[in-house]
C-alpha distance (Angstrom), angle and dihedral (degrees) to the residues before:
residue distance angle dihedral
X1 . . .
X2 3.75 . .
X3 3.80 112.4 .
X4 3.83 90.0 -151.0
X5 3.78 92.5 69.3
X6 3.79 92.4 58.5
X7 3.83 100.2 41.2
X8 3.79 107.7 84.0
X9 3.77 104.5 53.0
X10 3.77 127.4 143.2
X11 3.81 97.6 -143.2
X12 3.78 128.3 76.5
X13 3.79 117.6 -122.2
X14 3.77 113.7 -84.3
X15 3.82 90.8 -138.8
X16 3.78 89.5 100.9
X17 3.80 92.5 50.3
X18 3.79 91.1 50.1
X19 3.82 92.0 47.7
X20 3.81 95.6 49.7
X21 3.82 97.5 34.4
X22 3.82 97.4 102.1
X23 3.80 91.3 52.0
X24 3.78 93.5 41.9
X25 3.80 91.3 53.8
X26 3.81 92.7 44.1
X27 3.79 96.6 51.7
X28 3.82 95.9 33.8
X29 3.81 95.7 -142.1
X30 3.78 91.9 -178.0
X31 3.80 98.9 65.9
X32 3.80 95.2 -111.7
X33 3.80 93.4 -49.2
X34 3.76 120.1 117.2
X35 3.78 124.1 -124.2
X36 3.79 108.7 -107.3
X37 3.79 120.6 -141.4
X38 3.78 108.1 -137.3
X39 3.80 98.1 176.5
X40 3.80 119.5 59.8
X41 3.78 120.9 -122.6
X42 3.80 117.8 -106.2
X43 3.80 129.1 -153.8
X44 3.81 117.7 -159.9
X45 3.77 121.6 -164.0
X46 3.77 129.7 179.4
X47 3.76 119.2 -144.9
X48 3.79 128.6 179.8
X49 3.81 94.7 -95.3
X50 3.82 103.3 23.1
X51 3.78 150.6 11.1
X52 3.79 117.7 -117.9
X53 3.80 125.0 -154.6
X54 3.80 118.6 -165.9
X55 3.81 116.0 -166.8
X56 3.82 116.1 -165.7
X57 3.82 104.3 -141.7
X58 3.81 110.5 149.0
X59 3.78 122.0 -171.4
X60 3.78 96.2 27.2
X61 3.79 132.2 113.6
X62 3.78 124.4 -130.1
X63 3.82 88.4 -114.5
X64 3.83 89.4 63.2
X65 3.82 92.8 66.9
X66 3.76 129.5 84.2
X67 3.80 120.4 -167.5
X68 3.81 119.3 -169.8
X69 3.78 138.1 167.0
X70 3.80 117.1 -145.4
X71 3.79 110.5 -175.5
X72 3.82 101.6 -50.5
X73 3.81 97.5 -21.5
X74 3.80 123.1 101.5
X75 3.82 110.9 -149.9
X76 3.80 121.0 -163.7
X77 3.79 114.6 -173.2
X78 3.77 139.2 160.7
X79 3.76 139.0 -172.0
X80 3.78 127.0 -172.1
X81 3.76 135.0 168.3
X82 3.79 117.1 -92.5
X83 3.81 113.6 -105.8
X84 3.78 120.1 -124.7
X85 3.81 93.7 -128.0
X86 3.78 121.4 101.6
X87 3.80 111.0 -148.7
X88 3.78 120.2 -141.5
X89 3.79 87.9 -138.0
X90 3.80 122.2 15.8
X91 3.79 121.3 -171.0
X92 3.80 99.3 163.2
X93 3.76 136.3 30.3
X94 3.78 115.7 172.3
X95 3.80 97.1 171.0
X96 3.80 88.0 132.7
X97 3.78 132.1 2.7
X98 3.78 143.5 144.5
X99 3.82 128.8 -151.7
X100 3.81 124.9 -174.8
X101 3.79 130.4 -161.3
X102 3.79 128.7 -176.6
X103 3.79 108.3 -127.4
X104 3.80 119.5 -134.4
X105 3.81 116.1 -123.5
X106 3.81 88.0 -113.8
X107 3.85 93.2 71.4
X108 3.81 119.4 99.3
X109 3.81 98.5 -136.3
X110 3.82 95.8 -166.5
X111 3.81 92.3 58.2
X112 3.82 100.5 50.8
X113 3.82 111.7 130.3
X114 3.81 131.2 -165.9
X115 3.81 131.9 -161.2
X116 3.80 130.5 179.9
X117 3.80 119.7 -156.7
X118 3.80 135.0 148.9
X119 3.81 94.3 -2.9
X120 3.81 95.2 -51.6
X121 3.80 123.8 108.7
X122 3.81 108.3 -155.7
X123 3.78 123.1 -165.4
X124 3.78 121.2 -167.1
X125 3.80 114.6 -155.9
X126 3.81 110.3 -171.7
X127 3.79 119.8 -148.4
X128 3.78 126.8 -129.6
X129 3.80 118.3 -101.8
X130 3.81 90.4 -107.5
X131 3.81 91.3 54.5
X132 3.80 91.6 48.6
X133 3.80 91.5 53.9
X134 3.80 92.8 44.5
X135 3.81 91.9 57.9
X136 3.79 93.1 70.5
X137 3.79 120.8 113.2
X138 3.77 116.0 -97.1
X139 3.78 124.6 -166.8
X140 3.79 118.1 -141.8
X141 3.78 117.2 -154.3
X142 3.77 121.8 -137.3
X143 3.83 117.7 -128.1
């Protein structure tokens, strides 16, 4: 997978959260309140002919999202109105967020597509013909 696509992100790695989670839950550092995720999780996969980004953003409408490209940076953002309800326990709140990803040179920017269904925003970033051919397997002989 291209390292460029994962470089410019606005969220710190969750490795630390996963590592300290048992202790955090045991000692309840947050005074009984839960930690609220304010930036949706993103999965990035690389296929032979495209990259695919899947953004987990439940409860939103496709009109809430804005997707822009500034130079070589893909920016996914959203802003919705706050709901009047007060949850007893809240683990996510994506009323507004912004995520940025540096695009590899192999992406055809004019052909990027986005679809939102069942709480998942999917972006399809097609690769150039040269990048598709370069992804083939190559055997290297040993001398």
